[in-house]
Every structure is written in structure tokens, then in C-alpha cells.
C-alpha positions as CSV (number, residue, x, y, z in Angstrom):
1,M,-12.9,7.9,-8.9
2,V,-10.0,10.1,-7.7
3,D,-10.9,12.8,-5.2
4,L,-8.2,15.4,-5.8
5,A,-9.4,17.4,-2.8
6,A,-8.1,14.6,-0.7
7,V,-4.7,14.6,-2.7
8,R,-4.4,18.4,-1.8
9,S,-5.4,17.6,1.9
10,N,-2.8,15.2,2.1
11,V,-0.1,17.5,0.7
12,R,-0.9,19.9,3.2
13,R,-0.7,17.4,5.9
14,L,2.6,16.1,4.6
15,R,4.2,19.7,4.0
16,A,3.4,20.6,7.6
17,L,5.4,17.5,8.9
18,A,8.1,18.0,6.6
19,A,8.7,21.9,7.2
20,P,10.8,23.6,6.7
21,A,12.1,20.9,4.3
22,R,10.8,21.1,0.8
23,L,8.5,18.4,-0.2
24,M,8.8,16.2,-3.7
25,A,5.7,14.6,-4.6
26,V,6.3,11.5,-6.4
27,V,3.9,10.9,-9.3
28,K,5.6,8.0,-11.1
29,A,3.5,4.9,-12.4
30,D,0.7,7.4,-13.4
31,A,0.8,8.9,-10.0
32,Y,0.4,5.6,-8.5
33,G,-2.7,4.9,-10.8
34,H,-4.6,8.1,-10.0
35,G,-3.5,9.8,-13.1
36,A,-0.2,11.8,-13.4
37,V,-1.2,15.0,-14.9
38,P,-4.2,16.0,-12.8
39,V,-2.5,14.8,-9.6
40,A,0.7,16.8,-10.5
41,R,-1.3,19.8,-11.1
42,A,-3.3,19.1,-7.8
43,V,-0.1,18.8,-5.7
44,L,1.6,21.8,-6.9
45,E,-1.6,23.9,-6.1
46,A,-1.5,22.5,-2.5
47,G,2.3,23.4,-1.9
48,A,4.7,20.8,-3.4
49,D,7.9,21.9,-4.4
50,A,8.8,19.5,-6.7
51,L,7.8,16.2,-8.6
52,G,9.1,13.1,-8.7
53,V,9.1,10.2,-11.4
54,A,11.0,7.1,-12.3
55,H,11.6,7.2,-16.0
56,V,12.5,10.2,-18.3
57,G,9.1,9.2,-20.5
58,E,7.0,10.3,-17.6
59,A,8.7,13.5,-16.9
60,L,8.3,14.6,-20.6
61,A,4.7,13.6,-20.2
62,L,4.3,16.1,-17.6
63,R,6.4,18.7,-19.5
64,A,4.1,17.9,-22.8
65,A,1.1,18.6,-20.5
66,G,2.3,22.1,-19.5
67,I,3.7,21.2,-16.1
68,G,6.8,23.5,-15.6
69,A,7.6,22.8,-12.0
70,P,10.9,20.9,-10.8
71,V,11.0,17.5,-12.2
72,L,13.3,14.9,-11.2
73,A,13.9,11.5,-13.0
74,W,16.1,8.8,-11.4
75,L,15.9,5.2,-13.3
76,H,17.4,5.2,-16.6
77,T,18.5,2.7,-19.3
78,V,21.0,2.7,-21.8
79,D,18.2,3.8,-24.3
80,T,17.2,7.0,-22.1
81,D,17.0,10.1,-24.4
82,F,19.2,12.2,-22.1
83,G,19.1,14.9,-24.6
84,A,15.3,15.3,-24.8
85,A,15.2,15.4,-20.8
86,L,17.7,18.1,-20.7
87,A,16.1,20.3,-23.2
88,A,12.9,20.3,-21.3
89,D,14.4,21.0,-17.9
90,V,14.3,17.7,-16.4
91,E,16.8,17.0,-13.4
92,L,18.3,13.6,-13.5
93,G,19.5,11.0,-10.8
94,V,23.0,9.7,-11.4
95,S,24.1,6.5,-9.7
96,G,27.4,5.9,-11.9
97,W,27.4,5.1,-15.5
98,E,24.8,7.8,-16.5
99,L,27.1,10.7,-15.6
100,A,29.2,10.4,-18.9
101,P,26.0,10.4,-21.4
102,I,24.3,12.9,-19.5
103,A,27.5,15.2,-19.7
104,E,27.7,14.6,-23.4
105,A,24.1,15.6,-23.9
106,A,24.8,18.6,-22.1
107,R,27.8,19.2,-24.2
108,A,25.8,19.0,-27.3
109,L,22.9,21.1,-25.8
110,G,25.5,23.8,-24.6
111,S,23.9,24.0,-21.2
112,P,24.6,22.1,-18.2
113,A,22.4,19.4,-16.7
114,R,20.9,19.5,-13.1
115,I,21.6,16.2,-11.7
116,H,21.2,14.6,-8.1
117,L,23.8,11.9,-7.1
118,K,22.5,8.8,-5.5
119,I,24.5,6.8,-2.9
120,D,23.2,3.2,-2.1
121,T,23.3,3.4,1.7
122,G,21.8,-0.2,1.9
123,L,18.8,-0.9,-0.2
124,G,20.6,-2.6,-2.9
125,R,19.1,-1.3,-5.8
126,N,20.5,1.5,-7.9
127,G,22.8,4.0,-6.3
128,A,26.7,4.1,-6.2
129,T,28.1,1.8,-3.7
130,E,30.0,3.1,-0.8
131,A,33.3,1.8,-2.4
132,L,32.4,3.7,-5.8
133,W,31.1,6.9,-4.2
134,P,34.2,8.8,-3.9
135,E,34.9,8.0,-7.7
136,L,31.6,9.2,-8.9
137,V,31.7,12.5,-6.8
138,R,35.1,13.3,-8.4
139,A,33.9,12.5,-11.8
140,A,30.8,14.6,-11.0
141,A,32.9,17.7,-9.7
142,Q,35.3,17.5,-12.9
143,A,31.9,17.7,-15.0
144,E,30.8,20.8,-12.8
145,A,34.2,22.5,-13.4
146,A,33.8,21.9,-17.0
147,G,30.1,23.5,-16.9
148,L,28.6,20.3,-18.2
149,V,26.6,19.6,-14.9
150,R,25.3,21.2,-11.8
151,V,25.1,18.8,-8.9
152,V,22.1,20.3,-6.9
153,G,21.3,17.3,-4.8
154,V,22.5,14.2,-3.2
155,F,20.1,11.5,-2.3
156,T,19.4,7.9,-1.0
157,H,16.6,5.6,-0.4
158,L,15.5,3.9,2.8
159,A,14.8,0.1,2.9
160,V,12.8,-0.3,6.2
161,A,11.4,3.2,7.2
162,D,8.1,1.4,7.3
163,E,9.3,-0.7,10.1
164,P,10.3,2.2,12.6
165,A,11.8,-0.1,15.3
166,R,14.5,-1.6,12.9
167,P,18.1,0.0,13.4
168,E,19.1,-0.2,9.6
169,T,17.2,3.0,8.9
170,R,19.5,5.1,11.4
171,E,22.5,3.1,10.1
172,Q,21.4,4.2,6.3
173,L,21.2,8.0,7.5
174,E,24.6,7.6,9.1
175,R,26.1,6.3,5.9
176,F,24.2,9.0,3.8
177,R,25.7,11.7,6.3
178,G,29.1,10.4,5.4
179,A,28.6,10.4,1.6
180,V,27.6,14.0,1.8
181,D,30.7,14.9,3.6
182,T,32.6,13.2,0.9
183,A,30.9,15.1,-2.0
184,R,31.7,18.3,-0.1
185,A,35.1,17.4,0.4
186,A,35.3,16.8,-3.3
187,G,34.1,20.3,-4.0
188,L,30.5,19.9,-4.6
189,R,28.2,21.9,-3.0
190,P,24.4,20.1,-3.5
191,A,21.8,22.5,-2.1
192,L,19.3,19.3,-1.5
193,R,20.0,16.3,0.7
194,H,17.0,13.9,0.5
195,A,16.3,10.5,2.0
196,A,13.0,10.4,3.5
197,N,10.2,8.6,1.9
198,S,6.4,8.5,3.2
199,P,7.1,6.3,6.0
200,G,10.3,8.3,6.9
201,L,8.5,11.4,7.1
202,L,5.8,10.0,8.8
203,G,7.9,8.5,11.4
204,A,10.2,11.3,11.7
205,A,8.6,12.7,14.6
206,G,9.7,9.6,16.7
207,L,13.1,9.8,16.1
208,E,15.7,11.8,18.6
209,R,16.9,14.0,15.8
210,P,14.0,14.4,13.3
211,E,16.0,16.7,11.2
212,D,18.5,13.8,10.3
213,M,15.6,12.4,8.6
214,L,13.9,15.4,6.9
215,L,17.0,17.2,5.9
216,D,16.4,19.3,3.0
217,M,13.8,17.8,1.0
218,V,11.6,14.8,1.4
219,R,10.3,12.4,-1.4
220,V,6.7,11.3,-0.7
221,G,4.6,8.9,-2.9
222,V,1.9,6.6,-1.1
223,S,1.2,9.1,1.5
224,L,0.0,11.5,-1.0
225,Y,-2.8,9.2,-2.1
226,G,-4.0,8.9,1.5
227,L,-2.6,5.3,1.9
228,S,-0.7,4.4,5.1
229,P,2.9,2.9,4.5
230,F,2.7,1.3,7.9
231,A,0.8,-2.2,8.6
232,D,-0.4,-1.0,12.0
233,R,-1.7,2.5,11.4
234,T,-4.5,3.6,9.5
235,P,-4.5,6.7,7.0
236,G,-7.0,8.5,9.6
237,E,-4.5,7.8,12.4
238,L,-1.8,9.4,10.3
239,G,-4.2,12.4,9.0
240,L,-4.7,11.1,5.6
241,V,-7.7,10.9,3.3
242,P,-7.5,8.1,0.6
243,A,-8.0,9.5,-2.7
244,M,-9.0,6.7,-4.7
245,T,-12.4,4.7,-4.8
246,L,-12.6,1.8,-7.0
247,R,-16.4,1.0,-7.8
248,S,-18.7,-0.4,-10.4
249,T,-22.3,-1.6,-10.6
250,V,-23.9,-4.9,-9.7
251,S,-24.6,-6.4,-13.2
252,A,-26.5,-9.6,-12.2
253,V,-28.1,-10.9,-9.2
254,K,-29.4,-14.5,-8.9
255,E,-30.6,-17.2,-6.4
256,V,-28.8,-20.2,-5.9
257,P,-29.1,-23.6,-3.6
258,A,-26.6,-24.9,-1.3
259,G,-24.1,-26.7,-3.1
260,Q,-23.5,-24.2,-5.7
261,G,-19.9,-23.8,-7.0
262,V,-18.6,-20.6,-7.9
263,S,-16.0,-19.4,-10.6
264,Y,-13.2,-21.3,-12.0
265,G,-12.1,-24.1,-10.0
266,L,-15.2,-24.4,-7.9
267,S,-13.0,-23.4,-4.8
268,Y,-16.1,-21.9,-3.4
269,V,-19.4,-23.8,-2.7
270,T,-22.3,-22.3,-1.3
271,D,-23.1,-23.9,2.2
272,R,-26.7,-22.8,2.1
273,P,-29.5,-21.1,-0.5
274,T,-28.1,-17.5,-1.1
275,T,-27.9,-14.7,-3.5
276,L,-25.3,-13.9,-5.7
277,A,-24.4,-10.7,-7.2
278,L,-21.9,-10.2,-10.1
279,V,-19.9,-7.3,-10.1
280,P,-17.8,-6.6,-13.8
281,L,-14.4,-5.9,-12.4
282,G,-11.6,-8.7,-12.5
283,Y,-7.8,-9.2,-13.0
284,A,-7.9,-7.2,-16.1
285,D,-9.0,-4.1,-14.2
286,G,-6.6,-4.6,-11.7
287,V,-8.3,-7.0,-9.1
288,P,-5.9,-9.1,-7.9
289,R,-6.6,-12.8,-9.0
290,T,-5.4,-13.9,-5.6
291,G,-7.7,-11.6,-3.7
292,T,-10.4,-14.2,-2.9
293,G,-12.4,-12.9,0.1
294,G,-11.6,-9.2,-0.7
295,P,-14.4,-6.7,0.7
296,V,-17.1,-5.3,-1.5
297,R,-19.7,-2.7,-0.1
298,I,-23.3,-2.9,-1.5
299,Q,-26.0,-1.0,-0.2
300,G,-24.5,0.2,2.8
301,R,-23.3,-3.4,3.6
302,T,-19.8,-5.2,3.0
303,Y,-19.7,-8.7,1.8
304,P,-16.9,-10.9,0.8
305,E,-15.9,-11.7,-2.9
306,V,-16.2,-15.6,-3.2
307,G,-14.4,-17.8,-5.6
308,R,-11.5,-16.9,-7.9
309,V,-11.4,-13.4,-9.2
310,A,-11.7,-13.9,-13.1
311,M,-10.6,-11.6,-15.8
312,D,-13.6,-9.5,-16.1
313,Q,-15.7,-10.2,-13.0
314,I,-16.1,-11.1,-9.2
315,V,-18.9,-12.8,-7.6
316,V,-20.4,-11.5,-4.1
317,D,-22.3,-13.8,-1.9
318,L,-24.9,-11.6,-0.2
319,G,-25.5,-14.1,2.6
320,A,-29.1,-14.8,2.3
321,P,-31.8,-16.1,-0.3
322,G,-34.6,-14.0,-1.7
323,L,-32.7,-10.7,-2.6
324,A,-32.7,-10.9,-6.4
325,A,-36.3,-9.6,-6.4
326,P,-36.5,-6.3,-8.1
327,E,-37.9,-4.5,-4.9
328,H,-34.4,-5.0,-3.6
329,G,-33.0,-2.8,-6.1
330,L,-29.7,-4.8,-6.4
331,L,-29.4,-4.9,-10.0
332,G,-27.5,-1.8,-11.0
333,A,-26.7,-1.0,-7.1
334,E,-23.1,0.7,-6.6
335,A,-20.5,-1.9,-5.8
336,V,-17.4,-0.4,-4.2
337,L,-14.3,-2.6,-3.6
338,F,-12.4,0.2,-2.0
339,G,-12.3,3.7,-0.9
340,A,-12.4,6.1,1.9
341,G,-14.8,6.4,5.1
342,E,-17.2,3.6,5.5
343,D,-15.9,1.9,2.2
344,P,-13.6,-0.8,2.4
345,S,-10.0,0.1,2.3
346,A,-7.4,-0.6,-0.3
347,S,-5.3,-2.5,2.5
348,A,-8.0,-4.8,3.2
349,W,-7.8,-6.0,-0.4
350,A,-4.3,-6.1,0.0
351,D,-4.5,-8.3,3.0
352,A,-6.7,-10.6,1.1
353,A,-4.4,-10.8,-1.9
354,G,-1.1,-11.2,0.3
355,T,0.5,-7.7,-1.0
356,I,0.6,-4.1,-0.1
357,N,-1.7,-1.2,-0.8
358,Y,0.7,0.4,-3.0
359,E,0.2,-2.4,-5.4
360,I,-3.7,-2.4,-5.3
361,V,-3.9,1.2,-6.4
362,T,-1.1,1.1,-8.8
363,R,-2.3,-1.9,-10.5
364,V,-5.7,-0.5,-11.6
365,S,-5.5,-0.9,-15.2
366,P,-6.3,1.7,-18.1
367,R,-9.7,0.0,-18.9
368,V,-11.0,1.5,-15.8
369,P,-12.1,5.0,-16.4
370,R,-10.8,7.6,-14.2
371,V,-13.1,10.1,-13.1
372,H,-11.3,13.2,-11.3
373,L,-13.2,14.9,-8.8
374,H,-12.4,18.5,-7.5
375,A,-10.0,19.3,-10.5
376,T,-9.6,22.8,-9.2
377,E,-9.1,24.2,-6.0
378,H,-12.7,25.8,-5.8
379,G,-14.2,22.2,-6.4
380,V,-15.3,22.9,-10.1
381,G,-13.9,20.1,-12.2
382,A,-12.6,20.5,-15.8
383,A,-15.8,19.2,-17.5
384,E,-18.0,21.6,-15.6
385,E,-15.6,24.6,-16.3
386,Q,-15.4,23.6,-20.1
387,A,-19.3,23.7,-19.9
388,A,-19.5,27.0,-18.2
389,E,-17.0,28.3,-20.8
390,E,-19.0,27.2,-23.5
391,Q,-22.2,28.5,-22.1
392,A,-20.7,31.9,-21.6
393,A,-19.5,32.0,-25.3
394,E,-23.2,31.0,-26.4
395,E,-24.6,33.9,-24.4
396,Q,-22.1,36.4,-25.5
397,A,-22.5,35.5,-29.1
398,A,-26.4,35.7,-28.7
399,E,-25.9,39.2,-27.0
400,E,-23.8,40.5,-29.9
401,Q,-26.2,39.0,-32.6
402,A,-29.0,41.0,-30.6
403,A,-27.2,44.1,-30.6
404,E,-26.4,43.7,-34.4
405,E,-30.2,43.3,-34.9
406,Q,-31.2,46.3,-32.9
407,A,-28.8,48.6,-34.9
């Protein structure tokens, strides 16, 4: 279940923190597993200025769904279809080699590409190195003079903004200012400078000069979905609401004696008579195989997952015998792995699996149906809207038929 009202609330919170900078909502990886198209619509309704994705294919899927807002795609391969991207008015990140094929695609199309030049200020992934940056901005300026590109942005990505005490973030921002100066000296006039990710934005208030972080635009990902990028701060402390709830139902309940092994490898053995509940979610659904001990909430209480996570199921030890009787109502009861409020958090499962909450939500597989709540601002979902439209059409047809009969 994905609560789009929570997504909208998070966008408004983040916009308030970013102002007057613009806000780019990152919806790559199927909106971190939340559903790219419905999330994109929700964030734009709530005031996001632009969308960000990794791959051109993700941007084209948004365009195919009728989403016309600015979209930036920044991670390319030699097989990326730049022509299709430009035809769909997709803005493109450029780290170096991409400039030439993008310029050729623009020449073939007959209109300039809108590009954002990326400088690697310390993360060590894509982006031009500081040594190659002057060459890239000169080439971009030449392509702009030839009418093949418009450099609308310059950006970088922060490596350790989720650890605010570390000095590298300040050093990266200093390098970025120098890179922007170099671009301007080459004759470029980018309207958008952007560096801040979710932790950068959420931690900006603690900086001596927050504007050095916020710049003209921020790119936020995990915080859109109500998750904290910090190890020591909860979503609630940041004013965020988790949007995704992963839940199923108890599909089997049974009494077992002390000494009962559970799941592959028998790494868990009961130390007393107890009741085990089976929940049909496993690593094929995105539950980490390494997540032994992860929390599951059933009938208002939270219990540990026990034994190895299997492909299709997990086992929960309910801690006491005698609970399999029908009067306890456990068969078919809701089982929540993570969500908001009193439900366990995605971060708790991340801790159990030795990973981060980003991975927990992003890895939920397509086998798990996504149900989107509050698909429109007034709280009526798409299914309800369609049903209402169909009912109205039926009523109108009935009225027309009655009028014809009376005539």
C-alpha cells in the first residue's frame, strides 16, 4: 500500500525547507518502489517543480503516461536513445562523452538539447573530474553557440551529507562553486545549480550558510517517501510520513513443541512450546534474505521473524502456545512488516538485514501489488473515480431512455 497523501505532505514539508530554491522530486527506480507514475502525479500536484530519473527509459515512461513536467535523466550508456529523449523534451545530464552524441541527436532533430553538466566533486561516480571540467564546459559552450544545446543546469552529488559532522560535504560545495565559476567564465549561464540531496536539504539549516547547500534547486529522493536519510533521526523528527506499508495476512498458524527447527538450515530452534505464524512474503517479494529477526506486527503486537527468510514466506514466533485455536482469529489476520505510525519501520528491517531503508522499499518486487491510496488530492482514488463516472453515465443513459419513452 502506498499512501499518496503522505507523499504530498512530504513534498510540502520539503518545499518549505528548500524555499526559495526549486524542488526536483526523484522518481527513479519506480519511485523507490512506490510506483513512478502515480507518485510523479502526486508530487507535481503538491508543488514539485521537476522530476528526476536515472535512465532515459524511465523518463519516456513518464511521458507516455501523459506527464509533461520537466524531467531530467542523468545516467546513460552508449545505447541510450538520445534522439527519443530529445523528441520527448527530456533534459539530459552530461558528464563528458555524452555531449557529442546528444549534440548529434539535436542536430538531427533540428532543436537544441537542454542539458545539465555534472562535475564530480568527490563522490567518484559519474560527472567530469576537476581536471576534465574546463574541457567539458568549453565544448558545451561551443555546442551552445552552434545552437545544438542549451546548458540550463550545473550539478553535482554529495557523498556524505547523511553524516553532517563530516567535512567532505563542505569541501564538495567549495569545489562546486569553483566549477560553476569556470562554467561562467567559459560563457555559460546555467539557471540551475543543484547539489543537495535529501540529507543535504534536511541538514541545511544546521549550516552557517544554508544557501550554499540549497542553491537554485534541490534533488530529493528518499525523503519524498517519508524515510529518514539519517541513522539517528526518525521520519517523525524530520516532519515526514512514511508512504509505503508492506503487509500481507497470516496464511497458517500451528502449535509446535520446544526443539522445533524453523526454515532452511534450522538456524532457529524453539526453546519452549509456542505458536508459529506463516506469512506469505519472502525474498522473491523483496524481503531481505538476511533480515532474520525483522519485526512483524500482528493483531496490535510486534513479533520477530524467525529462521531464514525463504523465497515466498517467513515465519513469526508468537511467543506462547495455544494461539492456533480459531477463537484467537490469527488465520487471515493482517501482518505488517513495515509502515507508518505504530507499525514497524522500514529502517527496522534495514537494521535486521544490515542495509539501509532505501534498499528495503526499492527492492519490493513487482509480484507485490501496489495499492495507491488518495490518488487525487481530495482523497478519492482512481478506481472510485472510474466507478463514479460509470455510475453517472448509466444514470444519464437511463434518464435519456426514460425521456425517449415519455416522448
